[in-house]
Structures are given as C-alpha cells and as structure tokens.
N, C-alpha and C positions, 0 to 999 in steps of 0.2 A: 504494500500500500504506500503511495506517495506520502512524503513527510507532512504536507499540508493537511491531507485528509486524516492522517494519524493524529496530528495535534488536535484537530477539531473533535475527533472521537474521544480522545483522552479528556478534554475539557468537558464534553457532554457527560462522560461517566463520572467525573468529579462532581458536577452539578447534581446528577441523579443520586449519587451517594448521599449528598446532604439532604435531598428531599426524603430519601428513605430513612435517614437518621432522625428526621423530625418525628417520625412515627415509631421508630424502634430506638427510643432514647437510651435503653439499657445496653446497647451495643456501641462500642466506640466506632466513630465514623471511619477510622483507619481500617478496621476489619471489614466494614462494608465495602470500602474501596478495593481491598484485596479480593474480596469475593466477586465483585463486578468484573475486575480484570481477569480473574480465573474463568468466569462464565464466558466472557468474550473470546478468550484464547481457546477454550474447548469447543465453543460453538462454531466459530468462523476460522479456526486455526490461525488466529491473528498473532503476528510476531513483530517485534521492534528491534532493528539492528542498532546496537548501542556502540558509540565511539567513546573511548575512555576520556580523552581530552575535553571534548565539548560537554560531556556529561558532568564532569567535575566543575567546569566553568559555569555551566548553566544552572546547576543545582547547589553545589557546595558553596560557591562564592556568595550568592544572595542570601542563602539560609543562615550561614554563619555571620555574615555582616549584620543581618537583622537581629540575630541573637545578641550580638555586641551592642547594637543600638538600644536594645531593651534590657540591658544588663541591670539587674535589680540594685537599687541604691540602699541607703540606710544601713540595716543590720549586716548586710553582706560585706560591706567594707570592714566592719569590725571583725568579721570572721574570715578575713582574707587569707590568713595563715592556714587554717584547716581546709579552707576551700581549695587553695592551690595544692595542698598536700593530696587531697582527694582527687583533684583533677589531673595531677601529674603522676604522683607516686602510685596511687591506686590503679591508674591506667597502665603503667608499666608493670606493676605487680600482676595485674590481670593478664597482660600480654605474655609475660614470662611464665608465671606459674600456671595460668590458664592454658597457655600454649602447650606446655608439657603434659598437662592433664588431658587435653584434647588429643594429643599425639598418642598418649597411653590408651585412650578410649578408642581411637581410630588409627591403628598402626599403619594402615595403608596410605594415610595422608602424610605427606612429607612434613617434617618438623617446621620448616619455614612457612609452609602453608597454614599449619596449625597456629603458629604465632600470628600470622596475618588475620586469621579468623578471630582469634581471641582479641586482637587489637581493635578490629572494626566493630566488635560487639561490646567494647568497653564504653563508648559514648551512650548517654541516656537521653531520652526525650524530655526536655525541660518542662514542658507544659504538663505531661503525664506525671512527672515527679511531683510538681506542685499540687496537682489534683489529688493524688493519693496522700501526700503528706498532710494536707489540710483536712481532708475528710477522715483520715485515720487518727487525727489529733496527735501527731508526733510532737515531742518537745520542741519548743520554738527554736532553740539554737540548732537542733538537728535538722529541722525543716529548712531553715535558712542555709544550712551547710549543704544538704543534698540539692537544694534548688540552685545555689550558686555554682556548685560543682558541675551540674549538668549543662551549664552555659559555657564552660571552659574546656571540659574534657573532650569535646569534639575535635579541637585542634591537636591535643596531645595524642588522642587515639588515631587520628588520620596520619600523623607523622610516623607513629610506630607501625601502622598498617603499610605505609609507603615503603619503609625500610624492609619489612618482611617480604613484600611483593618484589622489591628490587633484588633481594637475596635469592628468591625463587627463580626470577627471570634470568639473572646472570649466573647463578650457581656459585657465587662467591660472596663471602661475608667476612669482614675484618672488624673486630670490636673497636680497635683504635681508630680506624677510618670512620666507622659509624659514629663514634662519640664526637670526633672532630667535625664530621658533617652535621651532626645534630646541633651542635653549638653554633655552627655557621648558619645553617638554614633558619634556626630559631632566632638568633640575635639579628641577623640581617633581615629576616622576615618582619620582626618587630620594628626595626628601624625603618624599613621600607614603608610599612603601614603608617607609622608615625609621621614620617616626612611627607608622604603623599597626601595624607589626610590633612596635615597642617597646610600644605600648599593649596589644596582644594578649598579649604576654609578661608585662607587668605585671599584666594582668587574670588570667592563669593563676596567677601567683604569689600574688595576693591571694585568689583562690578556693581555692587549695590551703591557704593559711594559715587559711582559714575552715572547712577540713575538706571542701570540695567537690573531692575528688580522685578521683572515679569515672573509671575508665579509659575507658569508652565515651563519657562526656560529653566528656572532654578530647580523645579521638581525633576525634570529630565536630567539635569546635571547631577543631582543627588542620587538618582536611580542608576546612573552610569558608573558611579563611584566604585562599587565593589568589583565590577567586571574589569575596570581599568586597573585597579589596585592589584587584583589577582593576576591578570595577564602580565603586567609590567614586572611584578615580583618573580613570577615563574619563568618568564622568557628572557628577561634582561639580567636580573641578579641571580637567577637559579636558586633562589631561597624558597621558603615556605609561603606560598600564596595563602594558605589556610590561616597561618598566624597573622599575616599582613591584613587580611580582611577582618579578622576578629579584633585586632588592634585598632584598625580604622573605625570599626563600628563602636567600640568602647569609647574612643576619643571623641567621636561625633556626639555620642550621648552625653559625655562629660561636659562638652562645650555648649550643647543645646539644652541643658537642663534648666535654663532660666525660665521662670513662669511668666513674667511680663514680657511678652514677645513684641519685637518691632513689627513683625509680619505674621500674626497668628494664622492668616489665611494660608500662607506657604506651609506652615507646619501641619495644618489640618489637611490640606490637599496631599502633601507628601505622605502622611501617615496612612491615609485611606488608600492611596495608590500602592503603598507597600503592603497593606493588608490584602489587596487583590492579588498581588504577585505571590506572596507567601502562601496564601490560600490555595492558589492554583498549583504552585510547585510542589507543595506538600502532598496535595491530593494526587497529582500525576505520579509522584514517586511510588505511592502505595498501589495505584492502579497498575503501574508497570511491574511491581512486585507480583501481583496476581497473574499478570500475563506471562511472566517468566517462570512461574512455578511449574506448569506442565512441561516446559522445555527442560528445566533442570531435572525434574522427576524422570522424564523419558530418557534423558542422557545418562542419568545415574543407572537406570535399569539396563539400558543398552550396553553400558560399560561392562556388565557382567560381574563386577566385583561386589555389588551390593543390590539387595532388593529394596522395595519401598518400605517394608517393615523395619529393616535394619537402618535405613537412612532416617526414618522417623525416630527410632530409638537413639540414634546419634544426636539428633536435634534436641531431644529431651535431656539426654545426658549432658550435652554442652550447656543447656540452660541451667541445669542444676549446678554445674561447675561455676558458672558466672555468678549465679545467685549465692552460692556458698562463699565465694571469695568476698563478695560485697557485704554479706551478712557478718562474717568474721571481722572484716575491716571495721565496720561500724561499731560492733561491740567493743573492739579494742580501742577505738577512738574515745568512746564514752568512758571506758574503764580508765584509760590514761588521764583523761580530764578529771575524773573523780579522784584519782590519786593525787593530782596536783591541787585540786580545789575541793575540799570536803563539802562545800555547799552546792556543788554541781549535781546534776541528775545522776541517779544510780544506774549502772549498766543493767540493761534488760534484754533478754533474748527476744521478747515480743517486739520491742522497738527495733532491734537489729534485723529481725526478719522482715518487719514492715519496710525498713530502709532497703533491704534487698529486693523486696517485691516492687518498690518504687522505681527500680532500675529498668523501666520499660524502654525497649529499643525502638528507634523511630526512623525518620527520613534520612538522617545522616548515615546511619548504619547501612540502610538500603542503597543509598546513592554510592557509597564507597564500594560495597561488594559488587554492585553492578558494573563498576568501572574496572574490575579485574581483567587484564588482557587475555586474549584468546590463546596466544602463543608465548613461548619463552625465546631467549636469544638464539638457541640452536634451531629454531623453526618448529620444534615439537609443540604439541598442545600443552597448555598450562595444566599441570598435574592436579587431578581431582577438582577442577574448577566447578563442575556441575554439582558435585557433592558439597563443596564449600558454599555455593549459592543456595542449595537446598537447606543446609543446616542453618545458615544465617537467616534465611526466610522463615524457617521453622521456629527459631529462637524469637524472632520478632513477633510472630503470631502467638506463640506460647506465652510470652511475657505479657502481651495484651490480654489474652484470655485469662491468664492467672490473676492479673490485676482486676479484671472485670468480675471474676467469680469471687475472689476473696474480699473485694472492697465492701460489699454489703454485709459481710460477716464481721468486719472489723470497724465499721463506722455506722453511726446512726443516721448519717446523711443519706438522702435519696438521690443526690446528684450523680449523674453518670460519670464515668472516667473521661477526663479531658485529655486530648493529645494536641500536638501542634496542628494537625489537620483540622481540628474542630474549633479552632480559635480564629475569629476574624473581628467582628464588630465589638466583642466584649473586652477588647484590650483598652486604653491606652488609659527728777525735776532739778537738774544740775544747772541749766540755763533756761531762760524763756525762749521757747522754740519760735522760729520765724513764722510769719503768717504766709501760708502757702499761696494766697491769692494776690500777693503784692504786685506781681507782674501784670495783673489784669484789673487793677483798681479803676482803670479808666473805662471799663466796659459799661458801667452804669452812668457815666458822665455824658453819654451820647452814643448814638448808634454808630458803631465802627465795624466794618467788615474785617474779619481776621482770617488768616490763612489756615489751612487744615492742620499744619504742624503746630501753630499757636493753639488751635482748638484742642488738639490732642494733649498738648502739655497742660492746658487748663483743666481738662477733665481728669487728667492723672493727678494733678495737685488736689483736686477735690477727693479723689480716691485716697490719697495720702492723709488728708484731713479726717476722712471717715475711719481709716485704720488707727490714727492717733486717738480718735474718740473712743474706739473699741479696745485700745491697748490696756491690758491689765498685767499684774505681775506674773500671772500664770501663762500668758501667751506672748510675752515680750520678745522671745527669740523669733517666733513666727512673724510677729509684727515688724520687727526691724529687718528681717530677711526680705519681706515683701516690700517694705519701703525702699530698701536699697535697690531692689529690682526696678521699681518705678523711677527712682532717681537716675539710674543708668540710662533709661530710655529718654527721660526728660532732658538730660544733658545733651544727648545726641540730637534731639529735636531743637533745642536752643541753638545749637551750632548752625542750624539751617535758617532760622528766622530772626535771631537777634543780631543787632549790628555788631560789627567786629570790635568796636571800641567798648561797647557794653559787655560783651563776652570777655574781652581782655581784662576789664575791671573785675569781673567775677573770678576769673582764673587767678589774677594777681592777688586778690584778697585770700583766696583759698591757699595759695602757696605761702603767703605770710603767716596765716593761721596754722597751717600744717607745721611750719618750722617751730612755732610756739609749742604745739602739742608734742612734737618730737623731743624738744628740750625737756619737757615734763616727763616723757617716757624715760629718757636717759637718766635723769635724777632719781626716779623711782627704782630703776634697775640697779644703779650703784648702791642704793640703800639696801635693797634686798640681798645683794652679794655681801655687803658689809655685815649685815645681821645674820649671815649664813642661812638665809631662807632657801637659797638655791646653790647648786654646785657650780664649779668653774665651767664645766661643760655647757650647762644651760646659760650661764652668763655670757660666755663667748658667743654662743649661737645667737642670742638675742641682740647683743651689741652689733654683730655683723648684719643682722636683719635691719637694724636702725640705720647703720651706715649705708647700706645699699639703698634704702628708702630715701635717705637724705641726698644721696648722690643722683637720684633719679626723680627728684621732685617734679620736674616738668612733665614726667610721664603721667602724673595724677590728673593733668588737665585734659587728657584724652586727645591732644593734638599731635603728639610725636609718633605714636605707634598705633596701628590698627588694633581693634579689640582682640583679635585672635592672637596676636603676638603678645599682648599683655597677659592674656590668659595663660599661654604656655610658659611665660617667664614665671608666673606664680606657681604653675603646676610643677615645674622642675625644681623650684625653690623648696617646695614641700617634699618632693621626692628625695632630693639630696639630704634634707634634714632628717627624714625618717631613715634613710640608709645609714647616715652617720650614727643615729641612735642604735640601730641594729648591730652595727659593727663595733660600737663602743663597749668597753668592758663593764661599764656600770649597768645597773638594772634598767631595762627599757621602760618598764611601767613607771618607775620613779622619774625618769627623764620626761616622759609624757606628762606626768602629774605636775612637774615643775614648769613645763612649757605652758600648761593651762593656767598655772598660778601667775606666771609672767604676763600672759595675755590679759588676765583680769586686772592685775595691779597696775601695769603700765597704761592700760586704757583708762582706768580711773584717774591716774595721775595726769594723763593728757587732758581729760575733761576739766579737772581741777585747775590745771595750768591755763587753759583757755578762759575759764571763768575769772580767774584772778587777773589775767591780762586785760580782758575787756572791762574789768572793774577799776582799772588804774585811772588816776586823774589825768595823766598825760596822754591817755588813749581815748579817742573819740569813737565810741561804739557804733555810732550811726554812719561812720565812713565805710564800714564793711557791708558787703552784700549779705542780706539775711539768708539767702539760699546757701551761700558758702558756709556760713556758721552752722546752719541746720544740717547740711550734708556731713560735716565733720562730726557733729554730735551723734548723729545716727550711726555713722561708721564705727565710732568707738563703743557706743552702746551695743551695737551688734556684735562686736568682738567679745565684749563681756559676756553676753548671753550665750554665745557659741562656746566660750571657754567653760562656762558653768555646765552646759549640757554635756560637753566632752568629759568633764570631771565626775559627773554623777551617773546614776543608773540610766540606762537607755529607756526613753519614752517616745520613740520615734513615731509610733502609731498615733499617739495623742498629739504630738507636734504636727503631724500631717493633717489631722482633723482640724486643728486650730488654724493652720495655714489655709486650708481650703475654705473654711468658714469666713475668714477675713477676706480672702480673694473674692468670694461671692458677694460680700457686702461692698467691697471696693468696686466691683463691676456695676453694681446697682447705683453707686454714687456717680460713676462715669456716665451711665445712661441718663440719670437725672440731670447731670451737667449739660449733656447735649440738648436736652429739652429746654433748659433755662437759656442757653445760648441762642437757640432757635427763637424762643419767645421774645428775647431781647432784640432780635434782629441782627445779631452779630455774625450769624452764619445763614447760608441759604438752605432751602429744603434739600437740594442735591447734596450739599456737604453734610447735612444732618444724616442723610441716608447712608453716605459713605462711612461716617463715624459710627452709626449704629451697626453697620455691617462689620466694622472692625471689632466692636464690643461683642457682637454675636460670635464672630470667629474665636475671639479670646475665650468666650464662655464655652464653646465647643471643645477647644483645646484643654480647658480645665477639666471638663467632664471626661475627656479621653484620658487625661493624666490620672484622674481619680479611679477610673476603671482599670488602668494599668497597675496602680498601686494595690488595688484589691486582688489583681491577678498574681502579684508577687507574694 
C-alpha cells in the first residue's frame, strides 16, 4: 500500500480506537489500538515497511522532546538525586542483569540481543506510571520518584539499546571504547541540545523584537525544533540525538514556565498543536505494534526454533524479570532512605510491587524495537529479530493488562488506566509601596486615546493592585512571584511606548537604588560571617554573587542583553553553585541551609538600607520613580519568601493553589480595567476586543497549566 494511503489508514484507526475507548473505558486505549492493528493485519494482510532512521526521527524525537517540555516541576526537582539514580542506574542494572537473565531464559538468543531487549524494555510510560501511582495511593515521595524517572529513562534506555544493537550488528564490543563513546555521545548530546535550544530561543527573541511575532510562524518554528535538534546532533556531531532533544525540551520548559505571558495566544496554539501531534504519534505506534504482531509470530514459527506457546512463555518470563528487578530496586531505595532518615516511610513489599507494576511499557519501547535493523554487517539477518519483536510486544501488552487487572484491586478509584495515548485535552510594610496607576493619572483628566501597549500595562498594574489587596502572610510567596511576572512584562511594554528620556530616568533611578541595596547586603553579610552564623564557604559564595551583580548592574535595566541570555546566565550561576556544594567536603544540607539564611538576611538588610536612604534629609524621595522603588521592594520580598519556602517543609500543592487563585483574581481585574478604559473613551471597541482576547488566551493558558499540574 502506498505511504499516503497507509498514513490515512493509521490515523483513521487511531480515531476509531478513541471512539471505542469512550464506551469501553475499563480498557486502556493502547490495547484497543493494538487490537485494531492486529485485526487489520489479519484481515487484509496489511504490512508496513519500516526504515530505522526515519522511524526514530519521526517518533522518538517529538515524543521525547514533548516529555522534556512537560517535565514535572516542584517536588521532582527536590528528588533529582533519586530520580536520576532510577533513570540511569536502574536502567543499566536492568540492561545488564536483565540481559543475563533473559539470555538464561532464552539460550538461543545471543547475549547482545538479550541486552538490547532488556535495555529497550527499561523505559516506562510516564502517563501510565502517574495513573497507577495516584490511584494506588503510593507514598508521595515514591510517586514523584517513579513519575520523574519515567520522563528521563527513555534517553538512558535508548542509549544502552543502541550500544547493544551496534555490538550485535558489528560483532565486536570493547568496554573501554563503549565507556568512552558513552561519555562522548552523552556530554556532546547534552551540549548540542543546550546550545541549539538557546540559539533557537535567542532567534525567537530577536525576531519578536523585530516585530516578527506571527503566531503561526512561531508555532511552526517550535514544532520544527526537535527534528532539527535530533538531525543536527546525529548527523553532524555523531552524538546522542535522544539526549539532545530531551535536553532541549527540558530547557524550553524551564524558560517558558513564566505564567504572565507576553503572547498567551502563541502558547495556547503551540500546546494544542503539540497535543494533536503526540496524540497521533502515540496512537500510530501502538497500531503499528498490532500490525507487526502477526508478522513477528509467523516468522518466529517459520524459524522452526520456537512455537507460539514457547514465545508467549518467553514474553511472560521476560516481564517477570523486568518486574522483579524494578520491585527489588524500589524496596531497596525505600529501605536505604529509612536507614538514613528514621522519619521516612517504612519499606513495604506492597509498595515495591505497586512500583513494579507501575512500570508499564509504552510508545518509546515500541518505537525502539521496531527500529531494529533487518541485517547485520556480514549481510546475514539480524539474529532472533522476530522473537525479540514478539517478546517486546508481549511485555508491552502484558504490562498493560496486568496494570488494568490489578488496578481495581489495589485502588478504590474507578478511573481507568491512563497511558500516553489516552492523554490529549486533559493536560496542560517596610516602605509605602508606589501607586500602580501613577503613569495613567491623566486618563481621567480628559479623553486621550492610548496605544495597546499602554492599555496592557495599565490593566496589568490594576492586576498588581488586586494581588496586593489579596496578599496575606500565608500567600506572600505566590503573590510576589506573580507580581514579578507582571513587572517583567510591564517593563518590556514600557520600553515600547514610553519616551527614551522617561525610561532612562526610571532605569537610572533603579541603578542608584540597587547600589544602595547592594551596600546593605554587603554589610549584613560581613556581620553574619563575623558572628559565625555562616561558614567561609557560604560567605565567599555570597560575596562573589554580590560582586558579579555589582559589576553587571546595567544588565538589570533589560537593555544590554536579550531575556534569554539573562536567563541562562542565572541558570549557570545556580548550576555552578550547586556543583560546588556537591563537590565541597562540608555537609551539603548545611550549605543549602546557610544559603537560604543568607538570602533572607541580606534581603532584609537591603530593604532596610533602602528605607533608611530614602528617609535621609539630604535625599529627596520624590526625585525617584515610584515604579523603580516598588520593583526593588518586591524583588527583595520575593527573595525572602522563596528562601523561607526552601528552608521549611514543602507545601508546593498549597502554593500552586494560592498562585492560581491570585492569577484568576488578577485576570478579573484586567478584564474590569479594559471595560473602564472603554467606558472612559481611552480605547476603541476594536482595541477592547483585542485586549479581551489577550485576557481570554491568558485564562486558557492558566486552565491548561492547572490541568497539567493535576496530571503531575
């Protein structure tokens, strides 16, 4: 069948599977898609000729990039150590130990093929993991652990799989060469993803500054990103395109996590287009799995070495091996954590088994195994390829069925098992503060038509006023985070509509006041070291931070560097500081605690220094721009609240609820502001429509973000 007709048929089957899933809610849609593919293959003898290179590019690149884009925030960062241990060490343990056990189970399968099979079975379906973890009520820390792991282990599993396949194809394997190659493709792949994603974000920033901010253009540019990153990394650097696209996705997510968007329409359109692409690709992979099952089965039988019953038992045995390794690993992780912290959860075989069952295999496993080459270097057929495909397919199906059957037994929830293929739309008083309406006091003095940028800045200031009105001690961190987001957008808008002389005055005032605040920080830091509240390590690190800030004060104005560059400077600063903590001989937890103490005390000292400076008789407080003062105060108050949150127990769910509640009220204030501008005659009906559309888009983005948080 020609490729065009084949693609149309596959998409129709994906749509049909979701219609059937609407009525058979107790069956995962992935199983329905496999069944439909099997029916089509048996009825019309339908086959698809798969090419390894394009299959990896078409399926692996966008799937893993999207996983990176939706990398869970909050608790997962706190658990980054165990998550990476699971995602890397557990994968390699599964590859080595699982490979030997599979080789023992199936002696006629070459050892390198057994390693490849174990490696490609190590990645787990992230959505299925989260679905089982929540419904089975796993301990919170373990739930975050297995959820985060499932988003990273794709890369490590595919790398191990690639080496095992290469060893089978060439017939040669050198541990020294493999280790060297592993470090090369991993490090270069990471750097390639980092550099290219930064360059793409910088290009987008520059284009938007030049007025090229068309939503369709920017959406297509973002959609092309994973394919470009994967191809360039694989073809030019010969490194891991898998690691590159995961890195690019995570970095995109880190940069685009701001809630108050310049262009919420772009984010909304991009997310929905990505939903369509991932929805289609995931479904197609499972349909292809169903289509390939008869081919694999018939080839296994024709090979004469195994019959269908034996092949099925091999699949069950392999699933038991993978399940056992994951269960033992989880029990050991909880046990070690309990030995280190007596307040931690007790190890439980039930919890360990639930974690093992949560390891449902999905689209990445299927895409990888379908990419196995047909021949090896000598020209002979790839050994036991059909059996490998059959066993991998069987493990995927068995893991889905096992989770579907056991889930009602271990959970009171009636929700069905979710997998990647079933998720689409369900995703995504120190100083008197300045009067936020100062710039628009003349609106009531007469009817004056204002630009859209002025109107947006005005309604955002109203939103800030509403947040200040709702700010309480319990929600201060969320309030200041949201206010800073608004201020960032307001500053960019001001650059467009305010006169250069006026903006220069604002920026000059801010520079002068920042220097006063920095002097206050330095005095407080010296006092803390003198009183031995902090160690020399923390003191030196804080002093260097202040010196770097002081030497780059002009960067705070937003004129010298695009926002993406400022973001990455901040990113690497924190990365190097954390690396220094890990490498230092002193206790890491104590250094982090001292860092939080430094943040709180120096921020308080900065606010106090500003207050004392503005109260001096030789200083005219009215000469400074109120917005510059307000911006600095919020900046330091935000630092204090973040340091408090980092030092205390985690309440991220409560924080997110507070943040979302404030954001909703702020959007209501923006909508009311549009109406007041319209009634006063300051904007036209057309502009009011554009502004309301902007608020509607922002509201949709917020809802999508709240749905994503619930999914995490």
